Every structure is written in C-alpha cells, then in structure tokens.
C-alpha positions in Angstrom: 3.1 10.0 16.1 3.9 6.3 16.1 1.2 4.1 17.6 3.3 1.9 19.9 0.3 -0.4 20.6 -0.3 -1.1 17.0 3.4 -1.7 16.4 3.6 -4.1 19.4 0.6 -6.1 18.1 2.1 -6.3 14.7 5.4 -7.6 16.1 3.7 -10.1 18.2 1.6 -11.4 15.3 4.7 -11.8 13.1 6.5 -13.6 15.9 3.6 -15.9 16.5 3.5 -16.7 12.7 7.3 -17.6 12.8 6.7 -19.7 15.9 3.9 -21.6 14.4 5.9 -22.2 11.2 8.8 -23.6 13.3 6.5 -25.7 15.5 4.7 -27.1 12.5 7.8 -28.2 10.7 9.2 -29.8 13.9 5.9 -31.5 15.0 4.9 -32.8 11.6 8.5 -33.7 10.7 8.3 -32.0 7.4 11.4 -32.6 5.2 13.5 -29.5 4.5 13.0 -29.9 0.7 9.2 -29.4 1.4 9.3 -26.7 4.0 12.5 -25.6 5.8 12.6 -24.1 9.3 13.0 -20.4 9.7 16.6 -20.9 10.8 17.4 -23.1 7.7 15.9 -20.3 5.6 17.9 -17.6 7.2 21.1 -19.6 6.7 20.8 -19.2 2.9 21.7 -15.5 3.3 25.3 -16.6 4.0 25.6 -18.5 0.7 27.6 -16.1 -1.5 26.8 -18.0 -4.7 23.2 -16.8 -4.4 24.1 -13.1 -4.9 21.2 -11.9 -2.8 22.1 -8.2 -3.0 22.1 -8.3 -6.8 18.7 -10.0 -7.1 17.2 -7.9 -4.3 18.3 -4.7 -5.9 17.0 -5.7 -9.3 13.5 -6.5 -7.9 13.4 -3.4 -5.7 14.3 -1.2 -8.7 11.5 -2.8 -10.8 8.9 -2.4 -8.0 9.7 1.1 -7.0 10.3 2.4 -10.5 7.1 0.9 -11.9 5.1 2.0 -8.9 6.4 5.6 -9.0 5.6 5.8 -12.7 2.1 4.5 -12.1 1.5 7.1 -9.4 2.7 10.0 -11.5 0.9 9.0 -14.7 -2.2 7.8 -12.9 -2.7 11.0 -10.8 -1.9 13.2 -13.8 -4.4 11.4 -16.0 -7.1 11.6 -13.4 -6.6 15.4 -13.2 -6.8 15.8 -17.0 -10.0 13.7 -17.1 -11.5 15.8 -14.3 -10.7 19.0 -16.2 -11.9 17.8 -19.5 -15.3 16.0 -19.7 -14.7 15.3 -23.4 -11.4 13.6 -22.7 -12.9 11.6 -19.9 -15.8 10.3 -22.0 -13.4 9.4 -24.8 -10.5 7.9 -22.9 -11.9 6.3 -19.7 -14.0 3.6 -21.5 -11.0 2.7 -23.6 -8.8 2.5 -20.5 -11.4 0.3 -18.7 -11.4 -2.1 -21.7 -7.6 -2.2 -21.9 -7.5 -2.9 -18.1 -9.6 -6.0 -18.6 -6.8 -7.6 -20.7 -4.9 -10.0 -18.4 -1.5 -8.4 -17.8 0.1 -11.8 -17.4 -1.1 -12.7 -20.9 0.3 -9.5 -22.3 3.7 -10.0 -20.7 5.1 -12.0 -23.7 4.0 -9.2 -26.0 5.8 -6.7 -23.9 9.0 -8.7 -24.5 8.4 -8.6 -28.3 7.6 -4.9 -28.3 10.1 -3.6 -25.7 12.8 -6.4 -25.9 14.5 -8.2 -23.1 15.6 -6.1 -20.0 14.8 -4.5 -16.7 12.8 -1.7 -18.4 10.3 -4.3 -19.6 9.6 -5.5 -16.1 9.1 -1.9 -15.0 6.5 -1.3 -17.7 4.7 -4.5 -16.7 4.6 -3.3 -13.1 3.4 0.1 -14.3 0.5 -1.3 -16.3 -0.7 -3.4 -13.3 -0.5 -0.5 -10.8 -1.8 2.3 -13.0 -5.6 1.7 -13.1 -6.5 1.6 -9.4 -4.6 4.8 -8.8 -6.3 6.5 -11.7 -9.8 5.4 -10.6 -9.4 6.3 -7.0 -7.9 9.7 -7.8 -10.6 10.5 -10.3 -13.2 9.6 -7.8 -11.6 11.8 -5.1 -11.4 14.8 -7.4 -15.1 14.5 -8.4 -16.4 14.0 -4.8 -15.5 17.4 -3.6 -18.4 19.4 -2.2 -20.1 21.2 -5.2 -21.1 24.1 -2.9 -17.5 24.6 -2.0 -16.4 24.7 -5.6 -19.2 27.1 -6.5 -18.1 29.4 -3.6 -14.5 29.5 -4.9 -15.6 30.1 -8.4 -17.9 32.9 -7.4 -14.9 34.6 -5.9 -13.2 34.3 -9.3 -10.8 31.6 -8.4 -8.9 30.1 -11.3 -9.1 26.5 -12.3 -5.6 26.0 -10.9 -6.6 27.7 -7.6 -9.7 25.5 -7.3 -7.5 22.4 -7.9 -4.7 23.4 -5.6 -6.8 24.7 -2.7 -10.0 22.5 -2.9 -9.8 19.4 -5.2 -6.3 18.2 -4.4 -6.5 18.3 -0.6 -10.0 16.8 -0.7 -8.9 13.9 -3.0 -5.7 13.0 -1.0 -7.5 10.2 1.0 -8.7 8.6 -2.2 -5.2 9.0 -3.9 -3.5 7.2 -1.0 -6.2 4.5 -0.9 -5.4 3.7 -4.6 -1.7 3.9 -3.8 -2.0 1.3 -1.0 -3.9 -1.1 -3.3 -1.2 -0.6 -5.9 1.6 -1.6 -3.6 0.4 -5.2 -3.6 0.0 -5.1 -7.4 3.5 -3.6 -7.9 5.1 -6.6 -6.2 3.0 -9.0 -8.3 3.8 -7.2 -11.5 7.5 -7.3 -10.8 7.5 -11.0 -10.1 5.4 -11.8 -13.2 7.9 -9.9 -15.3 10.9 -11.7 -13.8 9.2 -15.1 -14.2 8.7 -14.5 -17.9 11.9 -12.7 -18.9 14.9 -11.8 -16.8 18.4 -12.8 -15.9 18.3 -11.4 -12.4 15.8 -10.6 -9.7 14.2 -12.6 -6.9 11.5 -13.9 -9.2 14.0 -15.2 -11.6 16.1 -16.6 -8.7 13.0 -18.6 -7.4 12.6 -20.2 -10.8 16.3 -21.2 -10.9 16.4 -22.6 -7.4 13.1 -24.5 -8.0 14.9 -26.7 -10.5 17.4 -27.7 -7.9 14.7 -28.1 -5.2 16.5 -25.5 -3.0 13.3 -24.8 -1.1 15.1 -22.9 1.6 16.5 -20.4 -0.9 13.1 -20.2 -2.6 11.4 -19.3 0.7 14.1 -16.8 1.5 13.6 -15.1 -1.9 9.9 -15.0 -1.2 10.5 -13.4 2.2 12.8 -10.8 0.6 10.1 -10.0 -2.0 7.6 -9.5 0.8 10.1 -7.3 2.6 10.3 -5.0 -0.4 6.5 -4.8 -0.5 6.3 -4.0 3.2 8.9 -1.2 2.8 6.9 0.3 0.0 3.7 0.0 1.9 5.3 1.6 5.0 6.5 4.5 2.9 3.0 5.1 1.5 1.5 4.9 5.1 4.1 7.4 6.3 3.3 9.8 3.5 -0.4 9.5 4.2 0.1 10.3 7.9 2.0 13.4 6.9 -0.3 14.7 4.2 -3.8 13.5 5.3 -5.4 14.3 8.7 -6.4 11.2 10.6 -10.2 11.8 10.4 -10.1 12.1 6.6 -8.3 8.7 6.0 -10.4 6.0 4.4 -9.0 3.0 6.3 
C-alpha cells in the first residue's frame, strides 16, 4: 500500500526546494544566464528547436537498456559464482581489478572498440552498473542460513530447488539493495557516454547549449535526466515492495 504520509513529505520537500530556488534567484538578483528561475526553465519546454522528446527518449533508452542488462548479467553471474567455488575464485578477483579501472577513462576506448552510436552508451552504462549488483547478489546468496540449506539437502532437494526455494527468496533484499545503488550509476553512465560521444541525448544537449550559454535549457535538461532516474528508482522500489516483505528490506 502507498504510504501517503511519506508521499506528502516528499512532495512538500520538493516544493520547498523549488520555492527556495525561486526566492534565491529573486532575492540575490542572479542573472538568468547564471541561474534561471523555475518558470524560465519550464518555458524552454515550449521551444520546438530543442527537440526535447528526441533527446529524452535517447537518454531514457540508454539508461533503461544499460541498467536492465546489468541486472540480468549481474544476477546471473552471482548465481554462477555461488554454484561454482572454482569459478568464483578465478573470476571474482579479476572482476574486482577491472572494476577499479575508471569507467570515464575507458569511455574513449569503448568508442574505438564499439564505434560511435547509442549501443556504446548502453555498454558504458552497463559496465558502471554491473559490479554493485553482482556483489550484493553474491552476498545475499551466500548469507542464507546454513542449517536451512542442510535441511533441504538432507531431504534430497536438488541444487535448483535449493536455489529457487531458499537462496533466491533469501537474497532478494540484497539484490534490490544493489539495484537501487545502480540506478544512480546508470544515470551517471549514460551522461558520461553522451558527453564523450553522441549526436543526441540530454547529456549531448547540455554540451551544445553550454556553448551558447543557454543556462535555462541546460537546467531543464538536467531536470529531465533527474526525472528519468527518479522513474527508474520508483520502478525498482515498486518491484521491491511487491517481491520483498517489509521486514526483510535492507533500507
């Protein structure tokens, strides 16, 4: 069920932020090219030359595709590592080392390897999101009660039955914890990709409008990027509420 009190508090907090933003610009007489008012920012949505829908759609596809790929691959890899100790000992140290490489520094190499295009941004987003999902899922799969596992195995339960009935349900809070962290990283990954190589998307649009000092359009693009991230986070929260009982959640 929806917690109306939490929703009301969130709405009030956001309204207060917008009010403070408006008051600050007015009281400090901040020029529009430094920081526009919320109304000046919203007015840019009516400028047809900005092609907001085209850029919003490109960034949304990058974020959701890269994030979904990271969830599927990250959870699958964690399951394989849990089932095979040898594979875990071989692959996990290598993945930790690879994860230490700054993804921003690797982005130009991705362009060389994968060429220019939306798919490259999706891969960049995937690489940034993948590791926290993998680590949290692997931790959740390993922290199931050993006595419970021994009980199921003593009843001749197969590996698949142990996973489906015990490990997966028990690891869901950890999986969703990693997924929530990855939502923030997905947004960052998509924007990094669009900053480095792109011909569309909100990140690319911010770079273009920066040259013309269209700060109102830049702020609007930033707000739309944030909106995509909030939508993604809201979907994850909704799925967590559906699949994980309240007492088992880690937040």
